[in-house]
KOLMI-545323 format. One record per residue (C-alpha): residue number from 1; residue in three letters; x, y, z. Coordinates in steps of 0.5 Angstrom, whole numbers, plus 500, padded with zeros to 3 digits. Example, Ala and Ser with C-alpha at 12.3 -4.5 7.8 and 13.67 -1.06 7.14 Angstrom:
% residues 2
[1 'ALA' [525 491 516]]
[2 'SER' [527 498 514]]
% end
This chain:
% residues 461
[1 'MET' [500 500 500]]
[2 'LYS' [505 504 502]]
[3 'LYS' [508 503 495]]
[4 'ILE' [502 506 491]]
[5 'ILE' [503 512 495]]
[6 'TYR' [510 513 494]]
[7 'LEU' [508 512 487]]
[8 'PHE' [502 517 486]]
[9 'ILE' [505 522 490]]
[10 'LEU' [511 522 485]]
[11 'CYS' [508 521 478]]
[12 'ILE' [503 528 481]]
[13 'SER' [510 531 482]]
[14 'VAL' [513 529 475]]
[15 'PHE' [507 531 472]]
[16 'THR' [507 538 476]]
[17 'ALA' [513 540 475]]
[18 'CYS' [513 538 468]]
[19 'GLN' [506 542 467]]
[20 'ASP' [510 548 470]]
[21 'SER' [516 548 466]]
[22 'ASP' [512 547 460]]
[23 'ASP' [507 553 461]]
[24 'PHE' [508 557 455]]
[25 'SER' [503 563 453]]
[26 'SER' [501 567 447]]
[27 'ASP' [501 573 451]]
[28 'LYS' [503 578 445]]
[29 'ASN' [506 582 450]]
[30 'LEU' [511 578 453]]
[31 'SER' [518 579 449]]
[32 'LEU' [525 577 448]]
[33 'THR' [531 580 450]]
[34 'PHE' [538 580 447]]
[35 'SER' [545 580 449]]
[36 'ALA' [548 585 443]]
[37 'ASP' [541 588 438]]
[38 'VAL' [547 589 433]]
[39 'ILE' [552 584 432]]
[40 'SER' [558 587 428]]
[41 'PHE' [564 584 424]]
[42 'ASP' [571 589 422]]
[43 'THR' [573 588 416]]
[44 'VAL' [572 580 413]]
[45 'PHE' [576 579 406]]
[46 'THR' [572 576 400]]
[47 'THR' [571 568 400]]
[48 'ILE' [575 567 407]]
[49 'GLY' [570 566 413]]
[50 'SER' [570 571 419]]
[51 'ALA' [570 568 427]]
[52 'THR' [564 567 429]]
[53 'ARG' [560 572 433]]
[54 'GLN' [556 569 439]]
[55 'PHE' [550 573 442]]
[56 'LYS' [545 570 447]]
[57 'ILE' [537 569 447]]
[58 'TYR' [533 571 454]]
[59 'ASN' [527 569 456]]
[60 'ARG' [526 573 462]]
[61 'ASN' [519 572 462]]
[62 'GLU' [515 568 468]]
[63 'SER' [512 564 461]]
[64 'SER' [515 560 457]]
[65 'LEU' [514 562 449]]
[66 'THR' [514 559 443]]
[67 'ILE' [520 562 437]]
[68 'GLU' [515 562 431]]
[69 'SER' [521 564 426]]
[70 'ILE' [528 565 427]]
[71 'GLU' [529 568 420]]
[72 'LEU' [536 571 417]]
[73 'MET' [532 576 412]]
[74 'ASN' [537 577 406]]
[75 'ALA' [542 571 408]]
[76 'ALA' [543 569 399]]
[77 'LYS' [546 576 398]]
[78 'SER' [549 579 404]]
[79 'GLY' [553 573 405]]
[80 'PHE' [551 572 413]]
[81 'ARG' [549 565 417]]
[82 'MET' [547 562 422]]
[83 'ASN' [546 557 427]]
[84 'ILE' [542 557 434]]
[85 'ASP' [542 553 439]]
[86 'GLY' [546 547 435]]
[87 'GLU' [541 548 429]]
[88 'LYS' [543 551 423]]
[89 'GLY' [539 555 417]]
[90 'THR' [536 561 415]]
[91 'LYS' [529 560 418]]
[92 'LEU' [528 556 423]]
[93 'SER' [520 555 425]]
[94 'ASN' [518 553 432]]
[95 'VAL' [524 554 437]]
[96 'ASP' [521 554 445]]
[97 'ILE' [525 558 450]]
[98 'LEU' [523 556 457]]
[99 'LYS' [521 562 462]]
[100 'LYS' [528 565 466]]
[101 'ASP' [532 561 460]]
[102 'SER' [536 563 455]]
[103 'LEU' [539 559 448]]
[104 'TYR' [545 561 444]]
[105 'GLY' [546 564 437]]
[106 'PHE' [552 565 433]]
[107 'VAL' [554 569 427]]
[108 'GLU' [558 568 421]]
[109 'VAL' [560 571 414]]
[110 'THR' [563 570 408]]
[111 'VAL' [564 576 403]]
[112 'ASP' [563 574 395]]
[113 'PRO' [568 579 391]]
[114 'THR' [566 586 390]]
[115 'ASN' [572 587 383]]
[116 'SER' [573 594 389]]
[117 'LYS' [579 596 391]]
[118 'ASN' [576 600 398]]
[119 'PRO' [571 596 403]]
[120 'LEU' [564 596 402]]
[121 'LEU' [559 596 408]]
[122 'ILE' [554 590 409]]
[123 'ARG' [549 589 412]]
[124 'ASP' [543 584 414]]
[125 'SER' [538 582 419]]
[126 'ILE' [535 576 424]]
[127 'ARG' [527 577 425]]
[128 'PHE' [524 574 431]]
[129 'THR' [517 572 431]]
[130 'VAL' [513 571 438]]
[131 'ASN' [506 571 439]]
[132 'GLY' [506 576 432]]
[133 'ASN' [511 580 434]]
[134 'THR' [517 581 431]]
[135 'GLN' [524 583 434]]
[136 'TYR' [531 584 430]]
[137 'ILE' [538 583 431]]
[138 'GLN' [541 587 426]]
[139 'LEU' [548 584 422]]
[140 'GLU' [553 588 420]]
[141 'ALA' [560 588 416]]
[142 'VAL' [566 589 412]]
[143 'GLY' [568 587 407]]
[144 'GLN' [574 588 403]]
[145 'ASP' [577 585 395]]
[146 'VAL' [582 582 395]]
[147 'TYR' [588 579 391]]
[148 'ILE' [591 572 394]]
[149 'TRP' [597 571 394]]
[150 'LYS' [600 564 397]]
[151 'ASP' [608 563 398]]
[152 'LYS' [607 567 391]]
[153 'VAL' [613 568 387]]
[154 'ILE' [615 573 383]]
[155 'THR' [620 571 376]]
[156 'LYS' [619 577 373]]
[157 'ASP' [620 584 373]]
[158 'SER' [612 586 375]]
[159 'VAL' [607 592 377]]
[160 'VAL' [602 592 383]]
[161 'THR' [597 597 381]]
[162 'GLY' [594 598 388]]
[163 'ASP' [586 597 384]]
[164 'LYS' [585 592 390]]
[165 'PRO' [589 591 396]]
[166 'LEU' [593 584 397]]
[167 'LEU' [592 579 402]]
[168 'ILE' [599 575 403]]
[169 'TYR' [600 568 405]]
[170 'ASN' [606 565 408]]
[171 'THR' [612 568 404]]
[172 'LEU' [611 573 398]]
[173 'THR' [618 572 395]]
[174 'ILE' [623 576 389]]
[175 'ASN' [628 573 385]]
[176 'LYS' [634 575 384]]
[177 'GLY' [635 580 378]]
[178 'VAL' [628 582 378]]
[179 'LYS' [623 587 379]]
[180 'LEU' [616 588 383]]
[181 'ASN' [614 596 382]]
[182 'VAL' [608 597 386]]
[183 'GLN' [605 603 385]]
[184 'LYS' [601 608 390]]
[185 'GLY' [595 607 393]]
[186 'THR' [597 599 394]]
[187 'THR' [596 595 401]]
[188 'PHE' [599 589 403]]
[189 'PHE' [595 585 409]]
[190 'MET' [599 580 411]]
[191 'ARG' [597 574 416]]
[192 'ASN' [600 572 421]]
[193 'ASN' [606 569 420]]
[194 'ALA' [607 572 412]]
[195 'GLY' [613 576 410]]
[196 'LEU' [617 578 404]]
[197 'ASP' [624 575 401]]
[198 'VAL' [627 580 397]]
[199 'TYR' [633 577 392]]
[200 'GLY' [632 583 387]]
[201 'ALA' [628 589 388]]
[202 'LEU' [622 592 391]]
[203 'ILE' [620 599 389]]
[204 'ALA' [614 601 394]]
[205 'GLN' [612 608 391]]
[206 'GLY' [606 612 393]]
[207 'SER' [604 619 394]]
[208 'VAL' [603 623 401]]
[209 'ASP' [595 621 400]]
[210 'GLU' [596 614 398]]
[211 'PRO' [602 611 401]]
[212 'VAL' [603 603 400]]
[213 'VAL' [602 600 406]]
[214 'PHE' [604 593 409]]
[215 'ARG' [601 591 415]]
[216 'GLY' [597 586 419]]
[217 'SER' [590 583 416]]
[218 'ARG' [588 584 422]]
[219 'PHE' [582 589 424]]
[220 'ASP' [579 587 430]]
[221 'ASN' [580 589 437]]
[222 'ILE' [585 585 442]]
[223 'GLU' [580 587 448]]
[224 'GLY' [576 593 450]]
[225 'ASP' [577 599 445]]
[226 'ILE' [585 597 443]]
[227 'PRO' [585 595 434]]
[228 'PHE' [590 590 432]]
[229 'ASP' [593 595 428]]
[230 'ASN' [595 598 433]]
[231 'ALA' [599 592 436]]
[232 'PRO' [606 588 433]]
[233 'GLY' [608 582 432]]
[234 'GLN' [602 580 427]]
[235 'TRP' [606 579 421]]
[236 'THR' [615 577 420]]
[237 'GLY' [617 583 416]]
[238 'ILE' [621 584 410]]
[239 'VAL' [628 580 409]]
[240 'PHE' [633 584 404]]
[241 'HIS' [638 578 402]]
[242 'PRO' [645 580 400]]
[243 'GLU' [645 580 393]]
[244 'SER' [639 585 393]]
[245 'PHE' [640 593 391]]
[246 'ASP' [636 599 389]]
[247 'ASN' [631 598 393]]
[248 'VAL' [626 603 393]]
[249 'PHE' [620 606 400]]
[250 'GLU' [617 613 398]]
[251 'ASN' [612 615 401]]
[252 'ALA' [611 608 404]]
[253 'ILE' [608 605 411]]
[254 'VAL' [611 598 414]]
[255 'ARG' [608 596 421]]
[256 'ASN' [605 591 426]]
[257 'ALA' [611 586 424]]
[258 'ILE' [615 583 428]]
[259 'ARG' [621 585 425]]
[260 'GLY' [621 591 420]]
[261 'MET' [626 590 415]]
[262 'THR' [632 587 416]]
[263 'PHE' [638 588 411]]
[264 'SER' [643 582 409]]
[265 'ALA' [650 585 409]]
[266 'SER' [652 587 401]]
[267 'ASP' [657 590 397]]
[268 'THR' [658 598 399]]
[269 'GLN' [660 600 392]]
[270 'ASN' [651 599 390]]
[271 'VAL' [645 603 393]]
[272 'LYS' [641 597 398]]
[273 'ALA' [636 602 398]]
[274 'THR' [633 609 398]]
[275 'PHE' [628 611 404]]
[276 'LYS' [623 618 402]]
[277 'ASN' [617 620 407]]
[278 'THR' [617 613 410]]
[279 'ILE' [614 610 417]]
[280 'VAL' [617 603 420]]
[281 'GLN' [614 602 426]]
[282 'ASN' [610 598 432]]
[283 'THR' [615 592 432]]
[284 'SER' [616 587 437]]
[285 'GLU' [623 585 436]]
[286 'TYR' [626 591 431]]
[287 'GLY' [624 596 426]]
[288 'VAL' [630 596 421]]
[289 'MET' [636 592 422]]
[290 'ALA' [642 593 416]]
[291 'VAL' [648 590 417]]
[292 'ASN' [654 593 412]]
[293 'CYS' [650 596 407]]
[294 'LYS' [650 603 403]]
[295 'ILE' [643 607 405]]
[296 'ASN' [640 613 404]]
[297 'ALA' [633 616 408]]
[298 'GLU' [630 622 408]]
[299 'ASN' [623 624 412]]
[300 'CYS' [623 617 415]]
[301 'LEU' [619 615 422]]
[302 'PHE' [623 610 425]]
[303 'ALA' [618 608 431]]
[304 'ASN' [616 604 437]]
[305 'SER' [620 597 438]]
[306 'LYS' [621 592 443]]
[307 'GLY' [629 593 440]]
[308 'ALA' [632 598 437]]
[309 'ALA' [628 602 432]]
[310 'LEU' [634 602 427]]
[311 'THR' [640 598 428]]
[312 'LEU' [646 599 423]]
[313 'SER' [652 596 424]]
[314 'GLY' [658 598 418]]
[315 'GLY' [657 601 412]]
[316 'GLU' [655 607 410]]
[317 'TYR' [648 611 411]]
[318 'SER' [645 618 410]]
[319 'PHE' [639 619 414]]
[320 'VAL' [636 627 414]]
[321 'HIS' [630 629 418]]
[322 'CYS' [628 623 420]]
[323 'THR' [625 622 427]]
[324 'LEU' [627 616 431]]
[325 'ALA' [622 615 437]]
[326 'ASN' [621 609 441]]
[327 'TYR' [616 609 447]]
[328 'TYR' [615 601 446]]
[329 'ARG' [609 599 451]]
[330 'TRP' [607 592 450]]
[331 'ALA' [614 589 454]]
[332 'SER' [619 591 457]]
[333 'ARG' [624 594 452]]
[334 'GLN' [631 591 450]]
[335 'ALA' [635 596 447]]
[336 'GLU' [636 603 447]]
[337 'CYS' [633 607 440]]
[338 'LEU' [638 608 436]]
[339 'VAL' [645 602 436]]
[340 'LEU' [651 603 431]]
[341 'GLY' [656 599 431]]
[342 'ASN' [662 596 427]]
[343 'SER' [662 589 427]]
[344 'TYR' [665 591 419]]
[345 'ALA' [668 598 417]]
[346 'LEU' [662 604 419]]
[347 'THR' [665 608 414]]
[348 'LYS' [660 614 414]]
[349 'CYS' [653 614 418]]
[350 'ASP' [651 621 418]]
[351 'PHE' [644 624 422]]
[352 'ILE' [642 630 420]]
[353 'ASN' [636 635 422]]
[354 'SER' [634 629 427]]
[355 'ILE' [631 627 433]]
[356 'ILE' [633 622 437]]
[357 'TYR' [628 620 444]]
[358 'GLY' [624 615 447]]
[359 'SER' [622 613 455]]
[360 'ALA' [629 610 456]]
[361 'MET' [635 614 459]]
[362 'ASP' [639 613 453]]
[363 'GLU' [636 612 447]]
[364 'LEU' [645 612 444]]
[365 'TYR' [648 607 443]]
[366 'LEU' [655 607 439]]
[367 'SER' [658 600 439]]
[368 'GLY' [665 601 436]]
[369 'THR' [671 597 437]]
[370 'GLY' [677 595 436]]
[371 'SER' [681 599 430]]
[372 'VAL' [675 597 425]]
[373 'ALA' [673 604 421]]
[374 'PHE' [667 607 426]]
[375 'ASN' [665 614 423]]
[376 'TYR' [660 618 424]]
[377 'LEU' [657 625 425]]
[378 'PHE' [651 628 429]]
[379 'HIS' [649 634 426]]
[380 'ASN' [644 639 428]]
[381 'CYS' [640 634 431]]
[382 'LEU' [636 633 438]]
[383 'ILE' [639 627 443]]
[384 'LYS' [637 622 449]]
[385 'THR' [643 621 451]]
[386 'PRO' [649 623 456]]
[387 'GLU' [652 629 453]]
[388 'LEU' [659 628 449]]
[389 'VAL' [664 632 448]]
[390 'SER' [666 629 440]]
[391 'ASP' [667 632 433]]
[392 'HIS' [662 627 432]]
[393 'PHE' [657 631 435]]
[394 'VAL' [655 638 433]]
[395 'ASP' [650 644 435]]
[396 'ILE' [646 638 439]]
[397 'ILE' [640 639 443]]
[398 'TRP' [642 635 450]]
[399 'ASN' [636 631 453]]
[400 'ALA' [631 635 452]]
[401 'ASP' [624 632 451]]
[402 'PRO' [621 634 444]]
[403 'LEU' [614 634 446]]
[404 'PHE' [611 629 441]]
[405 'ALA' [604 631 440]]
[406 'ASP' [601 625 443]]
[407 'LEU' [604 619 447]]
[408 'ASN' [598 614 448]]
[409 'THR' [594 619 452]]
[410 'GLY' [588 614 450]]
[411 'GLY' [590 609 452]]
[412 'ILE' [590 605 446]]
[413 'TYR' [596 604 443]]
[414 'SER' [596 610 439]]
[415 'TYR' [601 616 437]]
[416 'SER' [603 621 434]]
[417 'PHE' [611 623 433]]
[418 'GLU' [609 631 430]]
[419 'LEU' [611 636 435]]
[420 'GLN' [607 641 440]]
[421 'GLU' [608 648 438]]
[422 'THR' [613 649 445]]
[423 'SER' [618 645 442]]
[424 'PRO' [625 646 443]]
[425 'ALA' [626 642 436]]
[426 'ILE' [622 648 432]]
[427 'GLY' [627 651 428]]
[428 'LYS' [633 648 429]]
[429 'ALA' [634 645 423]]
[430 'ASP' [641 647 419]]
[431 'LYS' [637 651 414]]
[432 'ALA' [643 649 408]]
[433 'TYR' [640 641 409]]
[434 'SER' [633 642 409]]
[435 'GLN' [633 645 402]]
[436 'GLN' [635 639 400]]
[437 'VAL' [629 636 403]]
[438 'PRO' [625 642 402]]
[439 'PHE' [618 638 404]]
[440 'ASP' [616 634 411]]
[441 'LEU' [613 628 412]]
[442 'LYS' [606 630 410]]
[443 'GLY' [607 634 404]]
[444 'ARG' [608 640 408]]
[445 'SER' [613 646 405]]
[446 'ARG' [621 646 410]]
[447 'LEU' [621 653 407]]
[448 'GLY' [615 658 409]]
[449 'ASP' [620 661 416]]
[450 'SER' [625 663 418]]
[451 'ASN' [629 656 420]]
[452 'PRO' [626 649 419]]
[453 'ASP' [625 645 425]]
[454 'MET' [628 637 426]]
[455 'GLY' [625 631 425]]
[456 'CYS' [620 629 419]]
[457 'TYR' [614 633 421]]
[458 'GLU' [616 641 420]]
[459 'TRP' [610 644 426]]
[460 'THR' [603 648 423]]
[461 'LYS' [599 652 427]]
% end
């Protein structure tokens, strides 16, 4: 008898629990809530799927609901895909959600080719219908059409026109004796661990308004408001092998690499590289390293590296109106901003009208040893280093803060190395050299006032 009573009570309990959990309502005043009303994707490259975005659907009501339909409104054209609680499709019907419960949703997108150099904004929405009422989650992504190069080898003289960007996988190789001409407005999006091996010549000639850019391929944020575009270490960098000469970087930007540019030891009778209006910044090992090369640079910015922004060991160099600045904050710095050595004979190394400054106590390291030539000259420069009395230093401003415009004030690792109005570097350049470089990195005249400014940027109101 006791067993019968116990079974009866158990059945009543189960029935009551089921009845309680299945208390579905058709009340039109009840609605869903979502963890996000808008789901955004950063730039998605054509034919390559995006990262998956997750969201939650909540039923915060005291009654269970049946979602009559969950529909992706324009899937055929937009390229979005959805998965609701493990079920894929563009339209799902009669999806139950118990009271005080939630469902997981997942969205991803693949962009179809757009044959456009410029990014395209793509929108769609997911419509939820509950008890005759409709609610929406908006979807948006930026689609970018690209040429995709995987282990590409340039075997003959070629031109990249910049009609749309290039997405580089693994290694882009320029063979010996071959020139790759890159025209203005071209962007190279470098995938994780991608890099360039140059045995021939790389000629990147942009303009002030349309530079040639080598950068990482991530557009989303690392965390909070910090974009990957400000982060170092996303691709390996550009290596120029011993047989590579006559490389040109004019109005070019190289950023987010592990090792920005590496120049292998070469015959200094030939010019290894010429830099004009070029930026190399945000590198996780070093910015530019050259061993026994002949390199000329003007109006260039070398900035923010865990190691040296610029390392030169042996060779022949000229840097006019350049800014070397190191305020790297992603990890502890490991070297001065500028390092000079003579593993080979350093026959010439001139820094004229330039700034060498940063967050370390000393930003210049001279490591010349032995009887090998170690010739260098700093003329009309602002340098952060203990003052040296030597013929190697002429008209130097020692250890005065150049007052750069912005040193990560927003906390997102964004910097501006232009000068503030009260900078001690203003008006202190040698005009005779400035006349050879009459325009700054942004194309502004240096000769509009009595004396030009040190560094790659001319101050203007």
